[in-house]
SEDO-120815 format. One record per atom (N, C-alpha, C): residue number from 0; residue in three letters; chain; atom name; x, y, z. Coordinates in steps of 0.001 Angstrom, whole numbers, padded with zeros to 6 digits, always signed. Atoms other than C-alpha are relative to their C-alpha. Example, Ala and Ser with C-alpha at 12.3 -4.5 7.8 and 13.67 -1.06 7.14 Angstrom:
nr->0 rest->ALA kette->A atom->N xx->+000890 yy->-001190 zz->+000000
nr->0 rest->ALA kette->A atom->CA xx->+012300 yy->-004500 zz->+007800
nr->0 rest->ALA kette->A atom->C xx->+000900 yy->+001200 zz->+000000
nr->1 rest->SER kette->A atom->N xx->-000820 yy->-001190 zz->-000060
nr->1 rest->SER kette->A atom->CA xx->+013670 yy->-001060 zz->+007140
nr->1 rest->SER kette->A atom->C xx->-000770 yy->+001090 zz->+000730
END
This chain:
nr->0 rest->UNK kette->A atom->N xx->-000251 yy->-000539 zz->-001552
nr->0 rest->UNK kette->A atom->CA xx->-013279 yy->-009827 zz->+010908
nr->0 rest->UNK kette->A atom->C xx->+000846 yy->+001115 zz->-000649
nr->1 rest->UNK kette->A atom->N xx->-000626 yy->-001432 zz->+000295
nr->1 rest->UNK kette->A atom->CA xx->-011659 yy->-006728 zz->+009054
nr->1 rest->UNK kette->A atom->C xx->+001062 yy->-000495 zz->-000980
nr->2 rest->UNK kette->A atom->N xx->-001258 yy->+000430 zz->+001388
nr->2 rest->UNK kette->A atom->CA xx->-009143 yy->-008805 zz->+006588
nr->2 rest->UNK kette->A atom->C xx->-000257 yy->-000185 zz->-001158
nr->3 rest->UNK kette->A atom->N xx->+000536 yy->+000021 zz->+001180
nr->3 rest->UNK kette->A atom->CA xx->-009406 yy->-008302 zz->+003048
nr->3 rest->UNK kette->A atom->C xx->+000872 yy->-000756 zz->-000696
nr->4 rest->UNK kette->A atom->N xx->-000955 yy->+001057 zz->+000814
nr->4 rest->UNK kette->A atom->CA xx->-007580 yy->-011174 zz->+001024
nr->4 rest->UNK kette->A atom->C xx->-000037 yy->+000282 zz->-001758
nr->5 rest->UNK kette->A atom->N xx->-000238 yy->-000353 zz->+001272
nr->5 rest->UNK kette->A atom->CA xx->-006769 yy->-010156 zz->-002735
nr->5 rest->UNK kette->A atom->C xx->+000568 yy->-001355 zz->-000692
nr->6 rest->UNK kette->A atom->N xx->-000657 yy->+000643 zz->+000596
nr->6 rest->UNK kette->A atom->CA xx->-005616 yy->-013449 zz->-004757
nr->6 rest->UNK kette->A atom->C xx->+000358 yy->+000364 zz->-001262
nr->7 rest->UNK kette->A atom->N xx->+000079 yy->-000364 zz->+001387
nr->7 rest->UNK kette->A atom->CA xx->-004304 yy->-012616 zz->-007949
nr->7 rest->UNK kette->A atom->C xx->+001752 yy->-000623 zz->-000565
nr->8 rest->UNK kette->A atom->N xx->-001219 yy->+000286 zz->+000960
nr->8 rest->UNK kette->A atom->CA xx->-001345 yy->-013417 zz->-010717
nr->8 rest->UNK kette->A atom->C xx->+000689 yy->+001453 zz->+000266
nr->9 rest->UNK kette->A atom->N xx->-000771 yy->-001126 zz->-000016
nr->9 rest->UNK kette->A atom->CA xx->+001743 yy->-010878 zz->-010641
nr->9 rest->UNK kette->A atom->C xx->-000165 yy->+000781 zz->-001687
nr->10 rest->UNK kette->A atom->N xx->+000407 yy->-000715 zz->+001327
nr->10 rest->UNK kette->A atom->CA xx->+000962 yy->-008209 zz->-013332
nr->10 rest->UNK kette->A atom->C xx->+001121 yy->+000437 zz->-000473
nr->11 rest->UNK kette->A atom->N xx->-001237 yy->-000506 zz->+000574
nr->11 rest->UNK kette->A atom->CA xx->+004499 yy->-007164 zz->-013606
nr->11 rest->UNK kette->A atom->C xx->+000954 yy->-000959 zz->+000343
nr->12 rest->UNK kette->A atom->N xx->-000563 yy->+001320 zz->-000129
nr->12 rest->UNK kette->A atom->CA xx->+007506 yy->-009705 zz->-014185
nr->12 rest->UNK kette->A atom->C xx->+000828 yy->+000422 zz->+001388
nr->13 rest->UNK kette->A atom->N xx->-000592 yy->-000454 zz->-000554
nr->13 rest->UNK kette->A atom->CA xx->+009304 yy->-007567 zz->-011556
nr->13 rest->UNK kette->A atom->C xx->-000574 yy->-000675 zz->+001484
nr->14 rest->UNK kette->A atom->N xx->+000770 yy->+000126 zz->-001152
nr->14 rest->UNK kette->A atom->CA xx->+006586 yy->-008554 zz->-008757
nr->14 rest->UNK kette->A atom->C xx->-000362 yy->-002146 zz->-000174
nr->15 rest->UNK kette->A atom->N xx->+000130 yy->+001048 zz->+000092
nr->15 rest->UNK kette->A atom->CA xx->+006540 yy->-012422 zz->-010072
nr->15 rest->UNK kette->A atom->C xx->+001147 yy->-000890 zz->+001143
nr->16 rest->UNK kette->A atom->N xx->-001062 yy->+000812 zz->-001111
nr->16 rest->UNK kette->A atom->CA xx->+008560 yy->-014268 zz->-006887
nr->16 rest->UNK kette->A atom->C xx->-000842 yy->-000389 zz->+000906
nr->17 rest->UNK kette->A atom->N xx->+000940 yy->+000796 zz->-000685
nr->17 rest->UNK kette->A atom->CA xx->+007145 yy->-016392 zz->-004351
nr->17 rest->UNK kette->A atom->C xx->+000285 yy->+001022 zz->+001718
nr->18 rest->UNK kette->A atom->N xx->+000190 yy->-000997 zz->-001235
nr->18 rest->UNK kette->A atom->CA xx->+006302 yy->-013572 zz->-001654
nr->18 rest->UNK kette->A atom->C xx->-001746 yy->+000582 zz->-000007
nr->19 rest->UNK kette->A atom->N xx->+001352 yy->-000156 zz->-000278
nr->19 rest->UNK kette->A atom->CA xx->+003018 yy->-012195 zz->-000626
nr->19 rest->UNK kette->A atom->C xx->+000125 yy->+001802 zz->+000285
nr->20 rest->UNK kette->A atom->N xx->-000074 yy->-001303 zz->-000159
nr->20 rest->UNK kette->A atom->CA xx->+002188 yy->-008463 zz->-000882
nr->20 rest->UNK kette->A atom->C xx->-001169 yy->+000535 zz->+001010
nr->21 rest->UNK kette->A atom->N xx->+001328 yy->-000026 zz->-001026
nr->21 rest->UNK kette->A atom->CA xx->+000373 yy->-007111 zz->+002441
nr->21 rest->UNK kette->A atom->C xx->+000149 yy->+001518 zz->-000044
nr->22 rest->UNK kette->A atom->N xx->+000442 yy->-001293 zz->+000095
nr->22 rest->UNK kette->A atom->CA xx->-001274 yy->-003798 zz->+002396
nr->22 rest->UNK kette->A atom->C xx->-000820 yy->+000324 zz->+001631
nr->23 rest->UNK kette->A atom->N xx->+000493 yy->-000036 zz->-001326
nr->23 rest->UNK kette->A atom->CA xx->-001662 yy->-002287 zz->+005864
nr->23 rest->UNK kette->A atom->C xx->-001252 yy->+001255 zz->-000158
nr->24 rest->UNK kette->A atom->N xx->+001140 yy->-001335 zz->-000035
nr->24 rest->UNK kette->A atom->CA xx->-005098 yy->+000007 zz->+006244
nr->24 rest->UNK kette->A atom->C xx->+000361 yy->+000853 zz->+000950
nr->25 rest->UNK kette->A atom->N xx->+000006 yy->-001384 zz->-001142
nr->25 rest->UNK kette->A atom->CA xx->-004628 yy->+003468 zz->+007796
nr->25 rest->UNK kette->A atom->C xx->-000882 yy->+000894 zz->-000366
nr->26 rest->UNK kette->A atom->N xx->+001171 yy->-000843 zz->+000099
nr->26 rest->UNK kette->A atom->CA xx->-007035 yy->+006050 zz->+008624
nr->26 rest->UNK kette->A atom->C xx->-000071 yy->+001247 zz->-000910
nr->27 rest->UNK kette->A atom->N xx->-000465 yy->-001489 zz->+000075
nr->27 rest->UNK kette->A atom->CA xx->-004999 yy->+009140 zz->+007609
nr->27 rest->UNK kette->A atom->C xx->+001245 yy->-000837 zz->-000798
nr->28 rest->UNK kette->A atom->N xx->-001087 yy->+000199 zz->+000470
nr->28 rest->UNK kette->A atom->CA xx->-002464 yy->+008140 zz->+004780
nr->28 rest->UNK kette->A atom->C xx->+000784 yy->+000592 zz->+000327
nr->29 rest->UNK kette->A atom->N xx->-001089 yy->-001084 zz->+000179
nr->29 rest->UNK kette->A atom->CA xx->-000518 yy->+011136 zz->+004642
nr->29 rest->UNK kette->A atom->C xx->+000542 yy->-000006 zz->+001369
nr->30 rest->UNK kette->A atom->N xx->-000816 yy->-000103 zz->-001245
nr->30 rest->UNK kette->A atom->CA xx->-000020 yy->+010978 zz->+008600
nr->30 rest->UNK kette->A atom->C xx->+001083 yy->-001450 zz->+000062
nr->31 rest->UNK kette->A atom->N xx->-000956 yy->+001293 zz->-000503
nr->31 rest->UNK kette->A atom->CA xx->+001298 yy->+007510 zz->+008474
nr->31 rest->UNK kette->A atom->C xx->+001035 yy->-000174 zz->-001137
nr->32 rest->UNK kette->A atom->N xx->-001434 yy->-000386 zz->+000933
nr->32 rest->UNK kette->A atom->CA xx->+003579 yy->+008152 zz->+005312
nr->32 rest->UNK kette->A atom->C xx->+000813 yy->+000807 zz->+000428
nr->33 rest->UNK kette->A atom->N xx->-000646 yy->-000984 zz->-000615
nr->33 rest->UNK kette->A atom->CA xx->+005005 yy->+011131 zz->+007020
nr->33 rest->UNK kette->A atom->C xx->+000375 yy->-000744 zz->+001484
nr->34 rest->UNK kette->A atom->N xx->-000568 yy->+000525 zz->-001453
nr->34 rest->UNK kette->A atom->CA xx->+005620 yy->+009459 zz->+010778
nr->34 rest->UNK kette->A atom->C xx->+000823 yy->-001217 zz->-000691
nr->35 rest->UNK kette->A atom->N xx->-000806 yy->+001193 zz->+000300
nr->35 rest->UNK kette->A atom->CA xx->+006968 yy->+006041 zz->+008702
nr->35 rest->UNK kette->A atom->C xx->+001213 yy->+000812 zz->-000870
nr->36 rest->UNK kette->A atom->N xx->-001156 yy->-000598 zz->+000833
nr->36 rest->UNK kette->A atom->CA xx->+009328 yy->+008351 zz->+006321
nr->36 rest->UNK kette->A atom->C xx->+001309 yy->+000907 zz->+000997
nr->37 rest->UNK kette->A atom->N xx->-000831 yy->-000497 zz->-000713
nr->37 rest->UNK kette->A atom->CA xx->+010607 yy->+010289 zz->+008903
nr->37 rest->UNK kette->A atom->C xx->+001023 yy->-000935 zz->+001009
nr->38 rest->UNK kette->A atom->N xx->-000602 yy->+000943 zz->-000460
nr->38 rest->UNK kette->A atom->CA xx->+011646 yy->+006905 zz->+010608
nr->38 rest->UNK kette->A atom->C xx->+000629 yy->-000966 zz->-000490
nr->39 rest->UNK kette->A atom->N xx->-000730 yy->-000047 zz->+000489
nr->39 rest->UNK kette->A atom->CA xx->+013174 yy->+006143 zz->+008104
nr->39 rest->UNK kette->A atom->C xx->-000101 yy->-001243 zz->-001092
nr->40 rest->UNK kette->A atom->N xx->+000441 yy->+000938 zz->+001028
nr->40 rest->UNK kette->A atom->CA xx->+011155 yy->+004012 zz->+005829
nr->40 rest->UNK kette->A atom->C xx->+000212 yy->+000353 zz->-001448
nr->41 rest->UNK kette->A atom->N xx->-000239 yy->-000414 zz->+001313
nr->41 rest->UNK kette->A atom->CA xx->+012018 yy->+004141 zz->+001971
nr->41 rest->UNK kette->A atom->C xx->-001270 yy->-000233 zz->-000601
nr->42 rest->UNK kette->A atom->N xx->+001255 yy->+000032 zz->+000483
nr->42 rest->UNK kette->A atom->CA xx->+008556 yy->+004681 zz->+000140
nr->42 rest->UNK kette->A atom->C xx->+001050 yy->-000198 zz->-001838
nr->43 rest->UNK kette->A atom->N xx->-000195 yy->+000126 zz->+001590
nr->43 rest->UNK kette->A atom->CA xx->+009060 yy->+003620 zz->-003894
nr->43 rest->UNK kette->A atom->C xx->-000939 yy->+001466 zz->-000590
nr->44 rest->UNK kette->A atom->N xx->+000556 yy->-001585 zz->+000536
nr->44 rest->UNK kette->A atom->CA xx->+006763 yy->+007207 zz->-004218
nr->44 rest->UNK kette->A atom->C xx->-000949 yy->+000445 zz->+001004
nr->45 rest->UNK kette->A atom->N xx->+000573 yy->-000678 zz->-000784
nr->45 rest->UNK kette->A atom->CA xx->+004552 yy->+009498 zz->-002573
nr->45 rest->UNK kette->A atom->C xx->-001217 yy->-000965 zz->+000005
nr->46 rest->UNK kette->A atom->N xx->+001376 yy->+000759 zz->-000224
nr->46 rest->UNK kette->A atom->CA xx->+001040 yy->+008209 zz->-001347
nr->46 rest->UNK kette->A atom->C xx->-001091 yy->+001016 zz->-001829
nr->47 rest->UNK kette->A atom->N xx->+000630 yy->-000746 zz->+001451
nr->47 rest->UNK kette->A atom->CA xx->-001342 yy->+008456 zz->-004911
nr->47 rest->UNK kette->A atom->C xx->-001349 yy->-000557 zz->+000074
nr->48 rest->UNK kette->A atom->N xx->+001002 yy->+000771 zz->+000547
nr->48 rest->UNK kette->A atom->CA xx->-004800 yy->+007464 zz->-006241
nr->48 rest->UNK kette->A atom->C xx->+000327 yy->-000853 zz->-000486
nr->49 rest->UNK kette->A atom->N xx->-000204 yy->+001132 zz->+000631
nr->49 rest->UNK kette->A atom->CA xx->-005173 yy->+004023 zz->-007141
nr->49 rest->UNK kette->A atom->C xx->-001333 yy->-000029 zz->-000816
nr->50 rest->UNK kette->A atom->N xx->+001420 yy->+000178 zz->+000560
nr->50 rest->UNK kette->A atom->CA xx->-009212 yy->+004033 zz->-007706
nr->50 rest->UNK kette->A atom->C xx->-001201 yy->+000970 zz->+000325
nr->51 rest->UNK kette->A atom->N xx->+000978 yy->-000648 zz->-000603
nr->51 rest->UNK kette->A atom->CA xx->-011932 yy->+005810 zz->-007395
nr->51 rest->UNK kette->A atom->C xx->-001262 yy->-000705 zz->-000130
nr->52 rest->UNK kette->A atom->N xx->+000995 yy->+000821 zz->-000415
nr->52 rest->UNK kette->A atom->CA xx->-014855 yy->+003786 zz->-005803
nr->52 rest->UNK kette->A atom->C xx->-001209 yy->+000592 zz->-000134
nr->53 rest->UNK kette->A atom->N xx->+001321 yy->-000679 zz->-000016
nr->53 rest->UNK kette->A atom->CA xx->-018531 yy->+004345 zz->-005730
nr->53 rest->UNK kette->A atom->C xx->+000027 yy->+001254 zz->+001544
nr->54 rest->UNK kette->A atom->N xx->-000026 yy->-000580 zz->-000788
nr->54 rest->UNK kette->A atom->CA xx->-018119 yy->+005666 zz->-002319
nr->54 rest->UNK kette->A atom->C xx->+001225 yy->+001072 zz->+000796
nr->55 rest->UNK kette->A atom->N xx->-001453 yy->-000622 zz->-000570
nr->55 rest->UNK kette->A atom->CA xx->-014427 yy->+006600 zz->-001445
nr->55 rest->UNK kette->A atom->C xx->+001155 yy->-000276 zz->-001222
nr->56 rest->UNK kette->A atom->N xx->-001094 yy->-000099 zz->+000884
nr->56 rest->UNK kette->A atom->CA xx->-011270 yy->+007112 zz->-003082
nr->56 rest->UNK kette->A atom->C xx->+001053 yy->-001199 zz->+000544
nr->57 rest->UNK kette->A atom->N xx->-001522 yy->+000965 zz->-000758
nr->57 rest->UNK kette->A atom->CA xx->-008346 yy->+004363 zz->-002649
nr->57 rest->UNK kette->A atom->C xx->+001008 yy->+000513 zz->-000045
nr->58 rest->UNK kette->A atom->N xx->-001595 yy->-000419 zz->+000128
nr->58 rest->UNK kette->A atom->CA xx->-005048 yy->+005423 zz->-001890
nr->58 rest->UNK kette->A atom->C xx->+000819 yy->-000684 zz->+000313
nr->59 rest->UNK kette->A atom->N xx->-000841 yy->+000876 zz->-000509
nr->59 rest->UNK kette->A atom->CA xx->-001834 yy->+003564 zz->-001561
nr->59 rest->UNK kette->A atom->C xx->+001528 yy->+000885 zz->-000630
nr->60 rest->UNK kette->A atom->N xx->-001272 yy->-000161 zz->+000050
nr->60 rest->UNK kette->A atom->CA xx->+001748 yy->+004249 zz->-000914
nr->60 rest->UNK kette->A atom->C xx->+001019 yy->-001436 zz->+000597
nr->61 rest->UNK kette->A atom->N xx->-001009 yy->+001543 zz->-000165
nr->61 rest->UNK kette->A atom->CA xx->+004385 yy->+001149 zz->-001627
nr->61 rest->UNK kette->A atom->C xx->+001152 yy->+000552 zz->+000682
nr->62 rest->UNK kette->A atom->N xx->-001572 yy->+000186 zz->-000889
nr->62 rest->UNK kette->A atom->CA xx->+007654 yy->+000727 zz->+000488
nr->62 rest->UNK kette->A atom->C xx->+000224 yy->-001892 zz->-000174
nr->63 rest->UNK kette->A atom->N xx->-000737 yy->+001608 zz->-000494
nr->63 rest->UNK kette->A atom->CA xx->+009815 yy->-002797 zz->+000717
nr->63 rest->UNK kette->A atom->C xx->+000712 yy->-000004 zz->+001256
nr->64 rest->UNK kette->A atom->N xx->-000886 yy->+000904 zz->-000966
nr->64 rest->UNK kette->A atom->CA xx->+010968 yy->-004766 zz->+003708
nr->64 rest->UNK kette->A atom->C xx->+001573 yy->-000273 zz->-000114
nr->65 rest->UNK kette->A atom->N xx->-001162 yy->+000120 zz->-000063
nr->65 rest->UNK kette->A atom->CA xx->+014242 yy->-005639 zz->+004553
nr->65 rest->UNK kette->A atom->C xx->+000624 yy->-000707 zz->-000980
nr->66 rest->UNK kette->A atom->N xx->-000254 yy->+001174 zz->+001482
nr->66 rest->UNK kette->A atom->CA xx->+014200 yy->-008611 zz->+002044
nr->66 rest->UNK kette->A atom->C xx->-000417 yy->+000554 zz->-001302
nr->67 rest->UNK kette->A atom->N xx->+000383 yy->-000748 zz->+001571
nr->67 rest->UNK kette->A atom->CA xx->+012857 yy->-006304 zz->-000940
nr->67 rest->UNK kette->A atom->C xx->-001572 yy->-000556 zz->-000152
nr->68 rest->UNK kette->A atom->N xx->+001106 yy->+000621 zz->+000158
nr->68 rest->UNK kette->A atom->CA xx->+009372 yy->-007865 zz->-000481
nr->68 rest->UNK kette->A atom->C xx->-000887 yy->+001869 zz->+000121
nr->69 rest->UNK kette->A atom->N xx->+000505 yy->-001422 zz->+000044
nr->69 rest->UNK kette->A atom->CA xx->+006835 yy->-004914 zz->-001653
nr->69 rest->UNK kette->A atom->C xx->-001127 yy->-000234 zz->+001006
nr->70 rest->UNK kette->A atom->N xx->+001246 yy->-000409 zz->-000905
nr->70 rest->UNK kette->A atom->CA xx->+004151 yy->-003618 zz->+001199
nr->70 rest->UNK kette->A atom->C xx->-000547 yy->+001186 zz->-000682
nr->71 rest->UNK kette->A atom->N xx->+000311 yy->-001122 zz->+000090
nr->71 rest->UNK kette->A atom->CA xx->+002117 yy->-000788 zz->+001368
nr->71 rest->UNK kette->A atom->C xx->-001229 yy->+000622 zz->+000696
nr->72 rest->UNK kette->A atom->N xx->+001123 yy->-000888 zz->-000930
nr->72 rest->UNK kette->A atom->CA xx->-000221 yy->+001896 zz->+003085
nr->72 rest->UNK kette->A atom->C xx->-001007 yy->+000042 zz->-000778
nr->73 rest->UNK kette->A atom->N xx->+001049 yy->-000360 zz->+000815
nr->73 rest->UNK kette->A atom->CA xx->-003855 yy->+001799 zz->+001688
nr->73 rest->UNK kette->A atom->C xx->-000965 yy->+000886 zz->+001202
nr->74 rest->UNK kette->A atom->N xx->+000971 yy->-000605 zz->-000388
nr->74 rest->UNK kette->A atom->CA xx->-006446 yy->+004199 zz->+002684
nr->74 rest->UNK kette->A atom->C xx->-000953 yy->+000005 zz->-000627
nr->75 rest->UNK kette->A atom->N xx->+001447 yy->-000248 zz->+000416
nr->75 rest->UNK kette->A atom->CA xx->-010291 yy->+004348 zz->+001784
nr->75 rest->UNK kette->A atom->C xx->-000532 yy->+001361 zz->+000444
nr->76 rest->UNK kette->A atom->N xx->+000266 yy->-001754 zz->-000792
nr->76 rest->UNK kette->A atom->CA xx->-010687 yy->+008177 zz->+001856
nr->76 rest->UNK kette->A atom->C xx->-001394 yy->+000140 zz->-000372
nr->77 rest->UNK kette->A atom->N xx->+001229 yy->-000504 zz->+000497
nr->77 rest->UNK kette->A atom->CA xx->-014454 yy->+009175 zz->+002013
nr->77 rest->UNK kette->A atom->C xx->-000042 yy->+000791 zz->-001207
nr->78 rest->UNK kette->A atom->N xx->+000300 yy->-001379 zz->+000952
nr->78 rest->UNK kette->A atom->CA xx->-015796 yy->+011726 zz->-000735
nr->78 rest->UNK kette->A atom->C xx->-001241 yy->+000371 zz->+000759
END
């Protein structure tokens, strides 16, 4: 129903804690990033290319919630 679930272990020691990473799919990552940043959300960095897939490029921008959990915006940009 439009939900993608990825189960994996932590790749880096700083991510090895009891929580889940949530990725929010957005149609325009630059617009969503700009709007959230203007609202005071602190991002770990700007949106960036994660992977080139056969039909699209996967872009992500990471940020943390009030308890320090890692979250991300995710956008599949058609080529």
